[in-house]
N, C-alpha and C positions, 0 to 999 in steps of 0.2 A: 584132555584136549578141549572139552566143552567148557571147563572152568576158565581156561586161558582166554577163550573168545567171549565168555559171558561177562567178565568184569568190564572190559571196554564198552560192551553193549549196554550194560546197566548204567554206566557213567553217562553214556550219551543220552539214554532215556531220562535220567535225572536232570541233565542240563536242558533237554527239550521241554520237560514239564515245568521247570523253573522259569524258562523264558516265556512259555505260554502263559504262565500265571502272572508274570510281570506285565505282559501286554494285554491281558484280559481286564476289562473294567471291573469285573467282580472281585478280582484279587488285588487290584491296585489300591494302594493306601490313599484314603481320601485326603484331598488337599486341605491344609489348615484353613480355617475360616479367616477371611480378610478382616483385619482390625479396623473398626470404625474410627474415622478421623474425628477427634474431639474438637468441637468448635472453640475458637479462640475467645476467651472471656473478654468482654468489653471492659474498658477502663471505667471504674466507678466515677460518676460525675459528682462533684462536690454539691452538697445541699446548699440552697440559698441561705444567706446569712439573715435569719429572721430576728437575731438579737440586736441588729443595728437600730439605733434610735431613728425614728421617722420624723424628727423635728430638729431644728437647729438648737445646739446647746445655748443655754442662757449665759452669754459672755458679757463682760463689763464693757462700758462705753470706751471707744478708742481714745488713747492719749496721744498728743502730738509727737512725743518721742517714739511711740510704737509705730506710728505712721511713717515717720522718717526712717526708722530701721527697715521697715518693709520695702519702701521705695529704694533704699540704698542696696538692700539684698538682691533685688531684681535688676536694677538699672546701673548700679555701681558708678554713679556720678554722671550718667548720660542725660538725665533730666533734673529739673528743679521744681519744687512744689510751689504752686501758686497760693500761698497762704493769705494773700490779700483778698481773695474771694470769700464770700460768706453765703452758704457754706462752701468749703473747698474739698469736702469728702463726704461719702455716705457709705453705709454698709448694708448688706443683705445677701440672701441666697439667690444670686442672679442666674446661675446655671442649673439650679434645681437639684443639687447633689447633697443637700442637707448639711452643707458646710459654709460658714460665713465668709463672704467675699468682701473686698475693699475696692472702692472706686475713688480715685484721687485726681484732681485737676493739676496738670503739670505742663511745663514748657521745655523745649529743647535747651540743654545747657550750651553755653557759648562754645562753638567749635566742635560740637558733638553730632552734627547732622549725619555724617557718614555712618556713625555707629547706630543711630536710630534707624536709618534706612537700610542697614545691612540685611541682606536676605537670610543670613545665618544667625541673626540676633535671637535672643531667647524670648521674643514676644511676637505677636501677630498684629500687623498693621491693618486697620479697617477704616473705611470712610463711610459710615452708615448713613449719614444725612445725604451725601451725594448719591448713594445707591438708591435712596428712597425717592429721589426726585423723578417725576414723570418725564417722558420724552417731550421735547419741544413741540408746540402746536404746529401741525402741518408736516411733521416728520413722516416720510413715506413708510418707513418700517420701524415702528416704535419698539417691537420686540427685539429687533436687531440692535437698535440703539441701546436698550437696556442691557443686552448681553455684552456689548462692547464696553459699557461702563463697568460691569462686573469683572470683566477680564483685565481691565486696566490696573496696573500695579500701583498701589498707594505710595505716594512720596510725601514725606513731611517737609514743610518749609520752615525757615528760621523763625517766622513770626506766628506759627501755628500754636493754638492752644489745644492741648490734648487731654483726653480722659484715660487714665491708666486703670485697668480693672484687673486686680490680682485675685485669682480663684483660690479659695481656701482649701486646706488639706485636713480631712478628718475633723476631729472634735475641736482642735485649736483654731481651725479656720485659717485666715490669712496671716495670723501670727506665727503659724508653724514654720520652722526653717525650711521645710520641704515644699512650702507653698510658693511655687515659682511660675506656674502657668499664667501668662499675662496677655491681655489684649490691649493694644494702644489704639484708641479711637480718635481719629482726626476730625476736628471741627464738631465735636460732640459734647463740649462743655458749655452749657447754657446757664440761664438764670433760674433761681428758685429750685435748685436741684434737691431731690429727696427720693427716698425709697418708698415704693408702694408694693404691698403684698400681691401676689398673683391672684388670690381670691377676691381682691378688691377690683380687679380688672376683668377677670374671666369668670363667668357664672353660666348656669344652664340657660340657654336661650339666646346668648350672644356669641357663642363660640364660632359660628359660621361667619361672623362679621369681623373677626379679628385674626391676626396671624397666629401661628403656633408659638406659644410662649412657654418656656420651660421653668422659669422661676420668677422671682421678684423683678420688678422693672425700676428703671431710673427715670422718674418723671422730672421734666424740666421744660423750660421755654427756650427755643432756639430760633433766632431771627423773628422774634415776636410771635412765634407759633408754638402753642403748648403741644406736647407729645410725650413720648417716652422711648427709652432705649430698652430693648429686650433681647434675650439670648434665644436663638431658634434651634439650638442643638449643634450648630457648627460655628456660628459667628454672631456678632451683635448687629442688629438692625435698628432703624429708626422708624417709629410709627407716627405718621402724620395723619390725623383723622380726615383732613381735607382731600388727600391724594391717595390714600391706601385703597387698593382694589384686591378683594379676596381672590386667591388663586383657585384653580379648578379643584373640585373635590376628588380625593383619591381613596379607593377602598383598601382597607388594611387586610392583613392575613386573617383577622378574626371576623371579617365581614362588616366591620363598622366603617362609617364614612368619616373621613378626617380631611382637613385641609392640607394641601401639599405645602411643604416647608418653603417659606418665601426666601 
């Protein structure tokens, strides 16, 4: 009789002990350690190309046939070259990327004004001489006048003489078939046109008196006034020593003082 009642009693005791062990912190199985989240590795940044030459390749002098091909490649018959001017072209590294650029005096081809002035054309229209003119004497808000001139869209007229500047591409410069980035400068083709190296214009001691110049300049005389065209990192401007006013100094991220881009 005792055996009959002892088996259920022993079973109940075993179940009670097992449950108590499960609920007891000392008997509970320790929770597995949380896996540490591995940081996502950053994408490796490409090292700067230190093998690139830091000077313009020594290229042969331009031939008329090469200039014709370059103008046709970009404009496809929209302009004609003013070969009656002497000189009618010049070369240099005008935007400071160590690739030779080409500047050519051109005029609108007959019936092609809509193509030249097209907003979707493959060139950028700029009127650098007009932008460089100061506000008229007595203007109440000269800064506002200058801003209105900058915002006004450039329109080429039929009789305008233009200067087309084709930026070069890598070692072949403007001769490369991929050299298509072009600026069309209205009213910027003057007399005695020629290239001057940046180091001939900018040197220690006069930087604060000049605009920010990225590369070589196109020196010439426009309306009997000597000056030069220069690239400021975004477009071409005209430097007139009589009217140029240095902009306010701006501190760079490295703490050095530089002139604001004009």
